[in-house]
N, C-alpha and C positions, 0 to 999 in steps of 0.2 A: 503493499500501499504507499503512495508517494503521499500521501493529505491533501495532494492538492484539492479546492474545490472543480464541482463540477461547472464546465458555464449556463450559460440561462438555454443555451440549444437544446441542449441538451438534456435539462430536467425536463423544456419544454416537450419534446418527442418523448421522453418518457410518458408525461403525462396525458397524453394523449394514448398510448398502446395501452396505459392502464384501462381507461375508457374501456377501447377493443376489446380486449381482453379480457374483459368480465362479461362480455356482452357472447365471447368466445366459448366462454369456459355454459353460459347458461343455456346455448343453445346446444351444447355435448349430451349437458346432464339435459334439457328436455325433450329433446331427439328421444335419448335414451328413459328418459319417464312414456313416451308417449309408444314404445317395442315393451317396455316393461308393463302396462295394463297393456298389450295387446295379450301378451304372455299371461299375464296373468304371477311375472315368475318380478321382483325387485331386485335377486342376486344380482340381475345383469348388471346395477347400477356397478358393482365392483369393477366386471368389463371397464367400465365407462373411465374412471380413478385415472388410470393411466392414459388410453385414449386423448380425455380433457387433456390433461397436462400437457401430451406432443404435441395437438392443438396449438395452447398457448402459446409453446416457441416456436411453434408453425407462421405464428401468426405475426410473435415479437420480431422474426426472423426478418419479414414478406419488409415490416413499416420500421424495422433499424436502420435500411437497405441507404449506404452511405450518408451515415449517420456516425454507427462502430465504429469500432475495429474489426476492419471484413475478419482477421483471426479469428478473436475473442465471439465474436457473433454464431459464427462456425458453427464454433467446439463446444461453445452451449446450450447453441440446440441442435446437433447432429445428438450431444450426451442425455439431451432432457429426453427426446424426440423415443432412443434404443432404449434407454431406459422407461416412458413408457408402453412401447411397442413389447419387451418381452415380459414388461408383470400384462401388459392385459394379451396376452398370448396364453401364456400361465392361468390364468384365472379361468378365462374360458378352456382353456384344455380339466384345467380341476377340475370344474361346474358339468362338463358334459356328463348330459345323463341323468342330472341330479333335480329335488324337489329347490323350494321357496331354504334359503337359509334360516336358521332357526337365529339370529340374531336377528330379524325382516321380521318375522314373525313373531318374536314375545314383543320387539316394539308397537308397531302397529295396533299388536289385541291390549295395547294400553293405551290409543289413541281415542283424544278427548273430541269426540265429533267424525263427522266425518272420514274416512280412514285414504280415503284416496288423495284427497287436501292433505292430511294430515303429512301423510307419503310423500306429496309433493317439497311441502315447507320443509320439511328435516332434516328428509334424506336427502334429495335430488336437486334444491336449491342451497342448501348446506352444505355439502360436496361441494359446489359450482363454490362457492366463497371459500371455501378451505383450497380449492385448487388456485384460485387469483392470488390471492393469500400467501401460499405458501410459494407459488413459482416466481413473486419477488424478487430476489436474489436472479431468476433466469430474465429477464425481465429488466431488471436494471444494466446487468452485467452487458444487454446486449447494447447499450445506447457509451458505454463507454469508448474514450475514444484512447484511450492508453491501447497499445500495441499488449501479450502476453505478455507477462514476465512470471515470475517464479512462484509468485500466489497462485497463479496460473496453472500451472503447473502443478504445484502439490493441490489445487481443486483436481485435476483430474485423474491424478495420483493418487487420494482419496478416493475420491469417484470408481475407478475402475476395482480398486478392493472391495470396495459399497456391491457393486453391482456383483461382482464373484462371490461373495458370503453370501447373495441369496437367491443366483442362482444356482448353486452348486446346491448349497439346503434348503431350498424348493425344490432341486431334480432326489439328493438322499432320501427327502419327504417322499416323494414320488413312488421310486423303486425302491423304499420299504413297503410301501399298502398296500403295491402291484405284487406281493408275496402274500399268497394264499397262508405260510407257515406263520407272517406276524397277525393273523387278525386278533385283535384283542392284545397287544402288547403296546409297550409305553417306544419307540423313535428315539435309541440314543447309542447313535452309533453317529461316526465322520463329527462334522459339527458336530453336529447333534449332542455329543459330551460334554461337549466346550462352554456352549450356552440354548439353553430355551427352546433360542427365538431366535438364530441365525437369520433367516431374513427379514425377520426386524431392524435388527440392528444391523443390517448393510444396507436397506431400505432409508435409515436415519447419517451412518457416514457418507448416502450417494448425496444429500438435500446438502453436507457439510460442507462436504467438495463442488458443489452449483454452487453453494454461497459464497466459500471465493473468490468465486470469477469474478461477483462483486465489488470487490474489496477494490478497487485501486486509488480510491479516497473514503476520506472519514464518514463522509453526508451518506454515498450509499451504503456501506458499511453497515453505519449506525443503525438507514433506515431500512435495511433489509434483515436484518439481526433476529426479527421474529416469526422467520421463515423457519429455518431450520432447528429452532430452539422450537416452535408450533409441531414443527412435524416428529421431531422427538415424543414430545412427554403427550400425543397422538399416539405414537405408534407402546409409552409404552405405563402409561396413568386413560389411556382413552378408552381408544373403539379397540384398539390392536392384541397388548399383551397381557389387559388389566380379562378383559372378554373372554379369551382362549382359558385365559387359567384359571378360570372363572368352568367353565363347559369344561373342562378336563379335569379338575381337583378331584370327585366322585370314581375318575378307573381305576381299575387293581395296577395299583409298583408306582402312581404317577408321584406320591406322599414320598418313597423314595429316590424319585428320580430328580426332585425338586431341591433333594434334599442334600444330596449328588451334585447337581450341576447348576450354574452362574444364571444366573434370572433375565442378563441381559446381555452383558460385556463379556464378551469370552477369554474363561480361567481356565487351565490346568483342572479335571475332577480332579471332587476333594477326600483326599489320603483317608482311606478308613470306610468311601461308603461306595466305591467299586460294588455291583452288582455282582453276586457266586462264580457265575460263568467271563470276567471277566471283560465283555464288551463293551 
């Protein structure tokens, strides 16, 4: 971070971009809402989560042409789109053939009044707002005139590590579940032996990495800090880790797994708490 101030042109361009990307996020989630109503399946909103980030990044890249540094614009856009498409594809494969997600069933069962309007307001428009807010570093980075520097390269390294954790963790879990011999068992192998949530941990690293792209001056760095902080909170105490562990806590063997395995940050399994067969 060079500590210099952004000029008025960069702020003006970003201000216009913020309005257009807000409309973009809402459009993607409204289209998803229409498909969900037609299919009577709200879980497809999870697929739209990654796609909405990709759409915001692509629109930002188009709007920022001629304003921000081309290398920074291209790299932050490609990183966001790749992350979003991988996540959307993974969730689509995982969800194929399944009914409604119990999380959405439980949420809508508590709806005060019309379930459809409640789903629109809390699930779809709520996620559109989160997409816009979390993507602030991606939008700000595209308007920075600074060429790629040390922080940007640290950012892409952190992003790559996070994407790797997320993708490998998802792949390991999918293979584990595909084996009939593992039915009813707790996944505690590979990355899952070091953290109970390698995918969520990786997701957090991705967004801290993207945040570093916006740290070309103290003003955008400070203005967009809310984004990686918010994403990390969503993954740990929001709708990610907390809800999943609440769902898993009654499963046989889960208490022992939780006792020996870090809840978020990857750490070696606690000594003396390994399963008898040494998995």
